[in-house]
RORO-231921 format. One line per 10 residues: number of its first residue (from 1); their letters; for each residue x, z, y of N, C-alpha, C. Coordinates in steps of 0.1 Angstrom, whole numbers, plus 5000, padded with zeros to 4 digits. Layout:
% RORO-231921
NUM	A	X/Z/Y/X/Z/Y/X/Z/Y  ...
END
This chain:
% RORO-231921
1	MKIGQIVTLF	5008/5002/4989/4998/4999/4997/5006/5001/5013  5010/4991/5019/5017/4991/5031/5009/4985/5043  5012/4993/5055/5004/4996/5065/5011/4993/5071  5009/4991/5087/5014/4997/5099/5022/4986/5103  5030/4987/5118/5040/4978/5122/5046/4979/5133  5058/4980/5132/5070/4984/5141/5069/4976/5157  5065/4985/5164/5065/4969/5176/5080/4970/5187  5089/4964/5181/5102/4962/5188/5105/4946/5191  5115/4941/5197/5121/4932/5202/5128/4924/5194  5132/4930/5181/5144/4923/5173/5136/4923/5160
11	PLVFVLVMGL	5139/4908/5153/5136/4900/5142/5132/4918/5129  5125/4911/5123/5123/4925/5108/5130/4917/5100  5138/4924/5094/5142/4919/5075/5135/4930/5066  5131/4926/5057/5126/4935/5046/5134/4934/5037  5144/4943/5032/5150/4944/5023/5144/4951/5010  5145/4961/5004/5138/4971/4997/5131/4970/5008  5125/5119/4957/5126/5106/4965/5132/5111/4978  5137/5202/4997/5133/5209/4998/5133/5221/4987  5136/5224/4978/5142/5235/4970/5149/5232/4965  5155/5239/4956/5166/5235/4949/5165/5226/4938
21	AVVIWPVAVH	5151/5230/4930/5149/5222/4922/5136/5217/4923  5136/5205/4921/5118/5194/4917/5115/5190/4910  5103/5192/4904/5095/5187/4894/5085/5176/4897  5082/5159/4894/5076/5158/4902/5058/5154/4894  5050/5152/4898/5041/5144/4888/5038/5132/4892  5040/5120/4883/5038/5106/4884/5024/5100/4882  5058/5065/5032/5050/5062/5041/5065/5056/5046  5124/5032/5143/5121/5023/5157/5116/5034/5168  5121/5033/5171/5122/5044/5183/5114/5033/5194  5104/5035/5199/5092/5031/5209/5103/5028/5224
31	PDPAAYVSDV	5107/5020/5228/5113/5020/5243/5106/5025/5255  5091/5021/5247/5081/5026/5260/5069/5030/5253  5066/5045/5254/5053/5046/5247/5041/5038/5250  5042/5031/5262/5030/5022/5267/5026/5010/5256  5040/5005/5251/5041/4998/5244/5040/4996/5229  5035/5009/5227/5031/5008/5210/5017/5008/5206  5017/5000/5200/5004/4995/5191/5011/4991/5173  5003/4999/5169/5000/4997/5154/4996/4987/5146  5001/4975/5147/4997/4962/5138/4990/4967/5125  4983/4961/5118/4984/4970/5105/4979/4955/5098
41	SQPTPMTQSI	4989/4950/5095/4990/4935/5087/5006/4937/5083  5011/4948/5079/5020/4951/5073/5026/4944/5060  5032/4935/5056/5033/4932/5043/5042/4944/5035  5043/4940/5024/5050/4951/5013/5064/4949/5017  5072/4963/5016/5085/4960/5017/5094/4952/5003  5106/4947/5006/5109/4943/4988/5114/4955/4986  5114/4954/4970/5123/4967/4963/5134/4961/4959  5142/4973/4951/5157/4973/4945/5152/4963/4931  5168/4964/4923/5159/4956/4910/5155/4963/4901  5151/4979/4907/5143/4982/4895/5128/4983/4902
51	TTTIFPFGYY	5116/4981/4895/5105/4981/4904/5095/4994/4899  5090/4999/4909/5084/5013/4904/5072/5009/4892  5073/5014/4884/5057/5010/4877/5051/5019/4874  5056/5036/4875/5048/5044/4875/5046/5056/4890  5038/5054/4895/5032/5066/4903/5037/5081/4904  5050/5086/4912/5054/5096/4912/5048/5108/4912  5039/5118/4906/5023/5122/4910/5032/5137/4904  5037/5148/4907/5038/5163/4906/5041/5166/4912  5052/5181/4914/5056/5192/4921/5068/5194/4922  5071/5204/4928/5087/5211/4930/5083/5225/4921
61	GIEVPVENNQ	5098/5221/4911/5096/5233/4902/5110/5234/4895  5111/5244/4891/5127/5250/4887/5123/5253/4875  5123/5244/4862/5124/5246/4850/5128/5240/4840  5132/5242/4829/5134/5232/4817/5125/5225/4816  5130/5209/4814/5119/5197/4816/5108/5198/4805  5112/5203/4791/5107/5201/4780/5094/5215/4779  5101/5222/4790/5088/5235/4787/5078/5230/4798  5080/5219/4804/5066/5217/4818/5059/5207/4809  5046/5217/4802/5036/5204/4798/5028/5203/4807  5025/5207/4817/5013/5209/4828/5008/5195/4829
71	FSPRVHIDSS	5020/5186/4834/5019/5174/4844/5026/5162/4838  5024/5150/4838/5027/5138/4836/5019/5127/4842  5032/5117/4845/5044/5117/4843/5052/5127/4852  5065/5135/4847/5068/5146/4854/5084/5141/4859  5089/5149/4867/5105/5142/4871/5114/5155/4872  5122/5157/4870/5131/5169/4868/5142/5171/4879  5142/5179/4888/5158/5181/4897/5162/5196/4897  5167/5193/4893/5178/5207/4890/5192/5208/4899  5189/5221/4909/5202/5224/4915/5215/5226/4904  5209/5233/4893/5226/5236/4884/5230/5228/4874
81	MGPENIANVL	5227/5214/4882/5229/5202/4872/5240/5190/4877  5250/5205/4868/5264/5196/4874/5271/5185/4864  5282/5186/4865/5286/5173/4855/5284/5175/4838  5291/5188/4839/5288/5193/4826/5277/5197/4818  5265/5198/4829/5248/5194/4822/5240/5182/4822  5250/5171/4826/5241/5159/4827/5239/5157/4820  5244/5157/4806/5241/5147/4791/5229/5161/4784  5232/5171/4787/5223/5178/4781/5205/5179/4787  5210/5180/4798/5196/5182/4806/5185/5165/4809  5197/5157/4803/5188/5142/4804/5180/5141/4790
91	NLAEAGGVQV	5190/5148/4778/5187/5147/4766/5172/5154/4759  5175/5167/4767/5158/5175/4765/5151/5165/4773  5153/5160/4789/5145/5155/4790/5136/5142/4782  5145/5134/4779/5144/5120/4771/5131/5130/4761  5137/5139/4754/5128/5147/4742/5112/5148/4747  5113/5157/4754/5098/5157/4765/5093/5146/4769  5097/5136/4771/5088/5126/4781/5088/5125/4797  5102/5133/4802/5104/5137/4815/5114/5128/4821  5115/5125/4833/5123/5116/4844/5131/5124/4849  5141/5124/4851/5149/5129/4858/5156/5121/4873
101	YQYLPAGVLS	5157/5133/4884/5167/5125/4890/5177/5133/4894  5190/5129/4889/5203/5137/4893/5208/5141/4902  5207/5155/4906/5211/5163/4920/5223/5163/4923  5225/5163/4935/5239/5158/4944/5237/5175/4951  5244/5181/4948/5245/5190/4958/5254/5190/4972  5251/5197/4983/5261/5191/4996/5276/5192/4996  5280/5201/4987/5291/5201/4989/5301/5188/4977  5291/5185/4971/5297/5168/4964/5299/5157/4973  5289/5156/4984/5298/5147/4991/5310/5147/5000  5316/5158/5000/5331/5162/5005/5336/5153/4991
111	LPLMDLRDNW	5338/5153/4980/5347/5148/4974/5353/5132/4977  5364/5128/4969/5366/5116/4969/5354/5110/4961  5356/5099/4966/5345/5088/4964/5350/5084/4946  5357/5085/4940/5360/5084/4929/5357/5093/4918  5361/5105/4924/5355/5120/4919/5335/5122/4917  5333/5117/4929/5325/5113/4928/5316/5102/4919  5320/5093/4915/5313/5082/4907/5317/5089/4897  5329/5092/4891/5334/5094/4876/5320/5103/4873  5323/5120/4878/5317/5129/4873/5307/5131/4875  5297/5127/4885/5285/5130/4889/5273/5117/4889
121	VAPAISFSPE	5275/5101/4889/5269/5086/4894/5274/5083/4879  5282/5078/4874/5285/5071/4861/5280/5079/4847  5275/5092/4847/5275/5099/4837/5258/5098/4833  5253/5099/4847/5241/5096/4848/5233/5084/4847  5239/5074/4850/5237/5059/4845/5236/5057/4834  5244/5062/4824/5245/5061/4817/5233/5062/4806  5225/5066/4814/5213/5070/4808/5201/5058/4811  5192/5054/4799/5181/5042/4805/5171/5048/4817  5167/5035/4821/5162/5046/4833/5148/5049/4829  5143/5050/4822/5131/5056/4818/5132/5071/4817
131	VMVGFYPAEE	5144/5075/4818/5148/5090/4818/5157/5093/4831  5162/5084/4834/5172/5087/4845/5167/5076/4856  5162/5085/4866/5152/5072/4875/5164/5075/4888  5169/5079/4894/5173/5082/4905/5183/5092/4907  5187/5092/4922/5195/5105/4928/5193/5112/4937  5195/5122/4936/5187/5131/4948/5196/5144/4957  5205/5137/4967/5210/5145/4974/5204/5157/4980  5211/5164/4986/5207/5176/4992/5196/5175/5003  5184/5183/5003/5176/5181/5014/5178/5183/5026  5170/5178/5036/5174/5182/5048/5189/5182/5056
141	PGESEIPAMV	5197/5166/5054/5211/5170/5057/5210/5169/5072  5221/5174/5080/5229/5176/5090/5232/5161/5096  5232/5157/5112/5236/5146/5116/5249/5142/5110  5260/5154/5105/5274/5153/5106/5273/5149/5094  5264/5150/5080/5262/5143/5071/5262/5128/5068  5257/5125/5080/5250/5113/5078/5265/5099/5073  5275/5099/5072/5289/5093/5068/5289/5090/5051  5289/5105/5052/5290/5107/5038/5278/5105/5031  5263/5102/5036/5256/5101/5026/5255/5085/5026  5258/5079/5037/5258/5067/5039/5267/5058/5020
151	DLLNLVHETD	5281/5069/5026/5290/5065/5013/5285/5065/4997  5277/5076/4999/5270/5079/4983/5257/5067/4984  5250/5063/4992/5239/5055/4993/5251/5040/4988  5261/5035/4993/5270/5027/4987/5274/5026/4976  5279/5037/4975/5284/5042/4959/5277/5040/4947  5265/5043/4947/5254/5043/4937/5245/5030/4937  5247/5023/4950/5241/5007/4947/5251/5002/4939  5265/5005/4943/5275/4993/4935/5277/4999/4925  5275/5012/4919/5278/5018/4912/5268/5011/4897  5260/5018/4900/5247/5014/4892/5236/4998/4891
161	PLGRPVVTYL	5239/4990/4878/5233/4979/4883/5222/4977/4877  5214/4990/4879/5200/4989/4883/5193/4990/4892  5206/4997/4903/5197/4996/4914/5188/5009/4916  5190/5021/4906/5184/5032/4908/5183/5037/4923  5172/5049/4928/5172/5046/4939/5181/5058/4944  5182/5063/4958/5187/5070/4966/5176/5085/4972  5172/5095/4970/5157/5099/4975/5162/5110/4976  5157/5117/4990/5155/5131/4990/5144/5130/5000  5145/5148/5010/5137/5150/5016/5140/5150/5030  5142/5142/5039/5151/5143/5051/5147/5156/5061
171	GYSSISNIRR	5132/5157/5062/5128/5169/5062/5118/5163/5078  5124/5149/5083/5114/5148/5099/5104/5141/5097  5093/5141/5110/5079/5134/5108/5083/5126/5116  5089/5126/5128/5086/5116/5137/5095/5104/5140  5093/5096/5146/5099/5079/5141/5114/5076/5143  5117/5088/5157/5131/5088/5161/5144/5093/5153  5136/5107/5147/5144/5113/5138/5148/5105/5126  5142/5102/5117/5136/5091/5105/5145/5082/5107  5144/5074/5118/5154/5063/5120/5169/5067/5120  5172/5075/5124/5186/5083/5127/5194/5087/5111
181	FMETVDIDLL	5184/5082/5098/5189/5090/5086/5183/5075/5080  5179/5066/5085/5172/5058/5072/5181/5049/5071  5194/5049/5072/5206/5044/5063/5211/5049/5052  5207/5064/5050/5211/5068/5044/5206/5075/5027  5188/5066/5025/5184/5069/5013/5174/5056/5017  5170/5052/4998/5162/5043/4997/5145/5049/5000  5148/5064/4996/5133/5066/4993/5132/5085/5002  5125/5086/5012/5124/5097/5020/5109/5102/5016  5111/5116/5015/5099/5125/5011/5096/5131/5026  5083/5124/5028/5076/5129/5042/5064/5136/5038
191	GAYPTFKGYP	5069/5152/5043/5059/5163/5044/5051/5165/5057  5044/5172/5054/5029/5172/5064/5021/5184/5056  5025/5196/5068/5014/5206/5065/5009/5213/5077  4998/5206/5077/4988/5208/5090/4983/5221/5092  4981/5227/5081/4973/5240/5080/4985/5252/5081  4997/5250/5076/5003/5260/5079/5013/5258/5094  5010/5246/5101/5016/5242/5113/5001/5248/5126  4990/5245/5118/4985/5245/5130/4980/5237/5135  4981/5221/5133/4976/5209/5134/4963/5205/5127  4962/5195/5136/4948/5188/5130/4954/5181/5117
201	QGFMTGVMDS	4941/5179/5111/4942/5180/5095/4948/5162/5094  4947/5153/5105/4950/5136/5105/4966/5140/5106  4973/5149/5107/4986/5152/5112/4998/5140/5099  4988/5144/5083/4992/5135/5073/4993/5119/5078  4983/5115/5082/4982/5101/5090/4996/5101/5099  4997/5105/5105/5005/5107/5116/5017/5104/5114  5025/5110/5100/5034/5114/5096/5037/5099/5086  5030/5100/5080/5027/5081/5071/5033/5074/5079  5025/5071/5093/5029/5054/5103/5039/5061/5106  5046/5071/5111/5061/5074/5115/5072/5069/5103
211	GRQALWPVGK	5067/5072/5093/5078/5064/5078/5076/5048/5080  5064/5047/5078/5060/5029/5081/5070/5022/5089  5067/5028/5103/5074/5023/5115/5091/5022/5112  5095/5035/5112/5109/5037/5110/5116/5032/5097  5109/5031/5084/5117/5027/5070/5114/5017/5068  5099/5009/5068/5098/4999/5063/5109/4987/5067  5109/4985/5083/5111/4975/5090/5130/4973/5079  5137/4980/5078/5141/4981/5069/5149/4979/5049  5135/4979/5049/5133/4978/5034/5133/4991/5022  5129/5004/5033/5127/5016/5025/5113/5022/5023
221	RFYGVPETFG	5116/5031/5013/5099/5033/5009/5098/5053/5016  5087/5056/5008/5084/5069/5008/5072/5073/5004  5076/5086/4999/5062/5097/4993/5063/5107/5003  5046/5108/4998/5041/5120/5005/5042/5135/5002  5041/5140/5010/5042/5158/5005/5032/5168/5010  5021/5167/5006/5014/5179/5011/5017/5187/5010  5004/5199/5016/5009/5215/5015/4998/5222/5002  5007/5227/4995/5002/5236/4986/5007/5253/4985  5013/5258/4998/5016/5269/4996/5011/5275/5017  5010/5290/5017/5006/5296/5028/4995/5297/5030
231	PILEDPDGPM	4983/5294/5043/4974/5296/5049/4965/5288/5042  4968/5281/5035/4960/5269/5034/4954/5277/5016  4962/5281/5009/4959/5287/4996/4945/5299/5001  4942/5307/5010/4934/5311/5012/4921/5307/5020  4925/5295/5026/4911/5287/5028/4899/5283/5019  4889/5288/5021/4879/5284/5012/4879/5271/5007  4880/5262/5021/4885/5247/5021/4895/5242/5019  4904/5250/5013/4915/5247/5011/4920/5234/4999  4910/5235/4985/4911/5225/4978/4909/5209/4983  4895/5211/4991/4894/5198/4998/4904/5193/5008
241	LLRNNVYQAV	4909/5201/5017/4917/5200/5026/4931/5191/5019  4936/5198/5005/4947/5193/5001/4943/5180/4994  4934/5178/4989/4922/5162/4983/4924/5155/4995  4918/5154/5008/4918/5148/5022/4934/5141/5024  4946/5155/5024/4960/5151/5027/4966/5141/5020  4958/5142/5005/4967/5135/4996/4964/5122/4999  4951/5113/4997/4945/5106/4998/4949/5100/5014  4950/5109/5024/4954/5102/5035/4972/5099/5038  4981/5103/5025/4990/5100/5028/4995/5087/5015  4982/5083/5008/4980/5073/5001/4979/5064/5008
251	IGGAEGIIFY	4968/5063/5012/4963/5053/5022/4970/5049/5033  4980/5062/5035/4990/5056/5048/5003/5050/5042  5002/5046/5027/5015/5041/5026/5025/5051/5017  5020/5062/5013/5029/5068/5003/5029/5059/4990  5041/5058/4980/5043/5055/4971/5042/5066/4959  5041/5074/4961/5042/5087/4952/5038/5101/4960  5034/5110/4954/5032/5122/4960/5032/5134/4951  5037/5141/4958/5047/5156/4954/5046/5170/4964  5048/5179/4955/5042/5190/4964/5050/5203/4957  5050/5212/4967/5061/5224/4963/5054/5232/4955
261	NDTGFDGVTY	5063/5234/4944/5057/5245/4933/5062/5260/4936  5045/5258/4946/5046/5275/4950/5034/5280/4944  5028/5294/4949/5015/5294/4945/5004/5290/4942  5005/5278/4950/4995/5276/4947/4992/5264/4935  5003/5267/4925/5000/5263/4916/4998/5276/4905  4992/5289/4912/4990/5298/4899/4978/5298/4896  4975/5292/4889/4953/5291/4886/4951/5303/4883  4956/5315/4878/4952/5325/4879/4947/5335/4894  4953/5331/4902/4952/5334/4913/4946/5326/4921  4945/5314/4923/4944/5307/4929/4931/5294/4921
271	PAFQAELDEL	4921/5293/4911/4918/5288/4902/4913/5280/4908  4904/5280/4921/4901/5264/4927/4909/5253/4930  4923/5259/4935/4934/5249/4942/4934/5243/4927  4943/5248/4917/4946/5246/4903/4934/5239/4899  4928/5236/4901/4917/5231/4895/4919/5214/4903  4918/5216/4915/4919/5204/4923/4933/5194/4920  4941/5206/4918/4956/5196/4915/4954/5191/4899  4946/5200/4894/4944/5192/4880/4935/5177/4883  4927/5178/4890/4919/5166/4890/4921/5158/4899  4932/5157/4906/4943/5144/4911/4952/5143/4903
281	REEFVGSGNL	4956/5152/4897/4966/5144/4890/4959/5133/4876  4952/5137/4871/4936/5127/4859/4935/5113/4869  4933/5116/4884/4928/5107/4890/4942/5095/4895  4953/5098/4895/4963/5089/4899/4970/5090/4884  4975/5098/4876/4984/5090/4863/4976/5096/4853  4960/5101/4854/4950/5103/4842/4946/5089/4838  4935/5098/4834/4926/5084/4827/4918/5074/4842  4918/5074/4851/4916/5073/4866/4925/5062/4874  4939/5062/4867/4953/5053/4870/4951/5045/4880  4946/5057/4892/4950/5050/4903/4965/5047/4911
291	GAVVLSPDPP	4974/5059/4903/4984/5054/4908/4994/5039/4905  4984/5031/4890/4989/5018/4887/4980/5009/4904  4972/5013/4904/4962/5010/4916/4969/5002/4929  4976/5015/4930/4982/5023/4943/4996/5014/4946  5009/5011/4935/5013/5003/4935/5015/4986/4935  5002/4988/4931/5003/4968/4928/5000/4961/4939  5007/4948/4939/5010/4941/4953/4993/4943/4962  5000/4944/4977/4988/4943/4986/4982/4935/4989  4967/4931/4990/4960/4923/4994/4965/4921/5010  4957/4910/5018/4952/4909/5030/4942/4918/5032
301	QVVSHSVLSG	4943/4927/5042/4934/4943/5049/4922/4934/5054  4909/4924/5045/4899/4923/5052/4885/4933/5055  4885/4940/5050/4878/4952/5050/4879/4957/5063  4865/4957/5071/4864/4958/5082/4851/4971/5081  4850/4984/5092/4841/4994/5091/4829/4993/5105  4820/5000/5104/4810/5003/5116/4808/5015/5117  4811/5026/5125/4802/5039/5126/4790/5044/5127  4779/5046/5123/4768/5043/5121/4760/5059/5126  4770/5071/5125/4765/5083/5127/4776/5092/5126  4779/5105/5138/4790/5110/5140/4799/5106/5151
311	PVDPIELDMF	4807/5111/5155/4816/5106/5167/4823/5096/5167  4825/5087/5173/4835/5075/5169/4853/5075/5181  4854/5089/5184/4864/5087/5198/4873/5093/5185  4887/5086/5187/4902/5085/5179/4901/5102/5179  4907/5106/5164/4919/5118/5167/4930/5115/5172  4935/5123/5183/4947/5124/5190/4958/5134/5182  4967/5133/5180/4978/5139/5179/4991/5139/5187  4995/5154/5191/5004/5153/5203/5015/5162/5203  5018/5160/5189/5033/5167/5182/5046/5155/5179  5042/5142/5179/5051/5132/5179/5057/5126/5193
321	EFTRKYERMQ	5062/5119/5191/5072/5112/5201/5060/5113/5218  5048/5108/5214/5043/5107/5224/5027/5112/5216  5013/5108/5226/5003/5112/5216/4998/5102/5211  4995/5102/5197/4989/5086/5190/4975/5090/5187  4967/5079/5186/4951/5083/5184/4949/5073/5171  4942/5076/5160/4941/5075/5151/4922/5073/5147  4917/5063/5144/4902/5062/5138/4902/5074/5129  4889/5077/5130/4882/5091/5119/4886/5088/5107  4886/5069/5106/4883/5063/5092/4896/5060/5088  4899/5063/5079/4912/5054/5072/4911/5053/5057
331	YHLEVYEGEA	4912/5038/5057/4911/5031/5048/4919/5019/5037  4918/5023/5030/4931/5007/5023/4925/4998/5014  4924/4988/5014/4923/4979/5001/4930/4979/4990  4932/4981/4979/4937/4969/4972/4933/4965/4963  4942/4955/4945/4935/4947/4942/4941/4949/4931  4934/4953/4919/4943/4952/4907/4933/4947/4891  4936/4937/4888/4932/4933/4874/4916/4928/4875  4912/4923/4886/4901/4919/4892/4891/4924/4892  4894/4939/4898/4888/4947/4907/4895/4951/4918  4882/4953/4931/4885/4956/4938/4886/4968/4942
341	YLLATNIGGD	4899/4976/4950/4893/4992/4956/4894/4992/4967  4887/5006/4972/4887/5007/4986/4886/5023/4986  4903/5028/4990/4905/5041/4995/4898/5046/5009  4892/5056/5009/4886/5059/5026/4884/5072/5025  4890/5075/5034/4891/5095/5042/4887/5097/5056  4873/5107/5057/4873/5109/5068/4888/5119/5070  4893/5115/5081/4899/5128/5084/4901/5136/5096  4888/5135/5104/4879/5145/5113/4868/5152/5109  4870/5168/5114/4863/5176/5111/4843/5175/5118  4843/5160/5116/4825/5158/5121/4822/5150/5107
351	ALGVEFQNFP	4814/5153/5102/4804/5142/5093/4805/5127/5097  4804/5121/5090/4801/5102/5093/4795/5094/5088  4787/5089/5088/4781/5073/5088/4783/5061/5086  4790/5055/5078/4800/5046/5079/4794/5034/5072  4793/5021/5074/4793/5010/5072/4807/5003/5069  4804/4998/5056/4823/4991/5052/4816/4976/5051  4825/4965/5060/4822/4953/5057/4830/4941/5053  4826/4931/5047/4836/4919/5042/4845/4927/5029  4836/4936/5021/4843/4941/5006/4843/4927/5001  4856/4924/4991/4856/4915/4987/4850/4910/4970
361	SVATNVEVLF	4836/4912/4972/4831/4911/4955/4813/4906/4961  4812/4901/4950/4796/4892/4951/4789/4901/4945  4791/4915/4942/4788/4923/4928/4768/4928/4939  4765/4934/4936/4753/4940/4940/4754/4956/4940  4765/4962/4932/4765/4975/4937/4780/4980/4936  4783/4984/4942/4797/4990/4941/4798/5004/4941  4808/5010/4927/4809/5024/4920/4819/5032/4930  4813/5041/4927/4820/5056/4941/4827/5061/4929  4839/5059/4928/4843/5065/4915/4849/5081/4915  4848/5084/4903/4848/5102/4901/4838/5107/4905
371	EGHSLPLTAG	4826/5102/4912/4814/5106/4915/4798/5101/4911  4804/5093/4897/4788/5095/4889/4776/5087/4897  4779/5079/4905/4769/5070/4912/4776/5059/4918  4766/5047/4923/4771/5034/4930/4760/5038/4942  4767/5026/4948/4759/5021/4963/4757/5010/4962  4745/5005/4966/4740/4986/4968/4747/4985/4978  4750/4972/4975/4763/4963/4980/4757/4945/4981  4758/4945/4993/4747/4934/5002/4758/4922/5007  4762/4912/5004/4773/4908/5013/4781/4914/5017  4788/4919/5005/4801/4924/5011/4800/4935/5019
381	SFQDTFAPYD	4787/4943/5021/4789/4955/5028/4781/4965/5022  4781/4977/5022/4775/4992/5022/4775/5000/5029  4772/5011/5026/4768/5020/5036/4771/5036/5029  4780/5047/5036/4777/5059/5027/4780/5068/5038  4779/5086/5033/4785/5091/5046/4794/5100/5037  4799/5105/5051/4814/5115/5047/4813/5127/5051  4814/5136/5045/4810/5152/5051/4826/5156/5058  4829/5159/5067/4843/5165/5073/4853/5164/5063  4864/5161/5066/4872/5155/5053/4869/5149/5040  4861/5145/5039/4857/5140/5026/4867/5128/5022
391	VHIYKAVVDP	4864/5123/5009/4873/5115/5005/4862/5104/4994  4862/5091/4991/4853/5082/4984/4863/5071/4978  4859/5066/4968/4870/5053/4961/4858/5049/4958  4859/5032/4959/4852/5030/4960/4857/5011/4950  4850/5007/4937/4854/4997/4931/4843/4986/4927  4849/4976/4927/4840/4965/4922/4843/4951/4918  4840/4946/4911/4846/4936/4908/4847/4922/4915  4861/4918/4917/4868/4909/4931/4859/4894/4929  4853/4887/4939/4846/4880/4941/4858/4866/4930  4856/4859/4923/4862/4849/4918/4871/4844/4930
401	AELAPLIKQT	4861/4836/4941/4866/4828/4948/4875/4836/4959  4876/4848/4961/4883/4852/4969/4898/4859/4961  4897/4863/4949/4908/4867/4938/4923/4858/4941  4918/4846/4939/4932/4840/4945/4940/4841/4959  4929/4840/4969/4936/4839/4981/4940/4860/4986  4934/4867/4978/4937/4881/4981/4952/4882/4973  4953/4879/4963/4969/4881/4955/4974/4871/4963  4975/4862/4964/4985/4851/4964/4987/4850/4982  4984/4851/4989/4983/4850/5005/4991/4862/5007  5004/4855/5018/5014/4861/5027/5015/4859/5036
411	YLPILFSTSE	5011/4877/5044/5012/4876/5051/5027/4884/5062  5031/4874/5071/5048/4881/5079/5040/4889/5089  5054/4899/5094/5053/4902/5101/5052/4900/5119  5036/4906/5126/5036/4904/5136/5045/4908/5144  5053/4905/5156/5059/4915/5167/5050/4909/5178  5052/4922/5185/5038/4923/5200/5044/4930/5208  5044/4932/5222/5043/4941/5231/5031/4942/5240  5025/4950/5243/5015/4954/5252/5016/4968/5267  5011/4962/5276/5007/4967/5287/4998/4976/5287  4995/4979/5274/4979/4985/5278/4981/4998/5270
421	PAVVLPCNLS	4971/5009/5279/4978/5024/5270/4981/5027/5257  4988/5034/5252/4993/5034/5238/4979/5039/5231  4980/5030/5221/4968/5033/5210/4971/5026/5196  4967/5036/5189/4971/5035/5172/4963/5029/5163  4958/5017/5159/4945/5012/5157/4944/5019/5139  4935/5019/5130/4931/5023/5115/4944/5018/5111  4949/5031/5103/4956/5023/5086/4947/5015/5079  4936/5010/5085/4930/5009/5076/4927/4985/5073  4941/4983/5078/4943/4969/5076/4935/4959/5080  4923/4966/5090/4910/4957/5090/4915/4942/5098
431	N	4931/4943/5105/4927/4930/5112/4931/4917/5099
END
């Protein structure tokens, strides 16, 4: 899912993930804020030689991988995984069906490159990509570490013929800060914790927008990191807010979702929160298979919407370089195996009545996934209601006449500037 567009005056070139240990279930500086408009026809960034086929959907945690039978697919990142532990950890992971990112502590970056290659990189890449999926240098690096991280990235790319990615949590949410580190990783973990920080729930949409604009123009990718810690756990609406956060991230371009393995995973203390995590897991990497849908090639974003009831003013976010404005309805169209999917969420605290138009199907009904009902579909239009922070996922057979253009058509990036006041268009690719 690729959306958003950086507004710059130079050509874009497309080339091509926090805790000491991570387990994962498997989104430019604007010289003038007034020149910022988010175009919604961003193409898919090119990938390295390994194409992601499993949607990373998981959680942070310190544990032996084969002891983790809660989440699948799973990824293990262990801060104690030094050279002497690589073979043991990877063999355990392979036996348990777990994927591993080779952890590289900050001190390792000061080693001579030959030592780093021979003792940390080469032993790991001798394992198959089914178990050894990439490298994870220490998170939240400082600017003084950028040269060493660039050297590491180049070393990994030159040493590993399979092009496995370098992934970490850079720890930034603004475009300018992410851009300073964009040459240090292939994939950034972008976190958004609106309840913890006292921000609007739409903060996740803004962070994903930052990721698109900072990383996609240089072929980088990102995963979303929603909050599973702090005050959200005590909020009666916490499970619903978590769900909204996850879908905001995916709609906003995240190619994976990870969580802190904090108290939110205590099913005894927070059973409703744990149940929501289990449900999300089932939707993305279980029977719902949305992970595969999300990772499929993007079609042109032909769907549009109208607000029939509820507020129409945008959500304003003032915690970035300048105030951004986002539509309350965020959505993204996917086409997978002959089916059209529309992932949609209300990022505001008011109920909305919405009509979607141009849904590419000639069916008479659209299925509302995971909710057990359908809605009438007439000439590509249907209506639905969204409670505050609600999420709906729609599916219908693609119109055969539309299927080829939806899959094959390629959109080139559009560069433009404007003297109009800063506006961020919806991440729904409706242009």
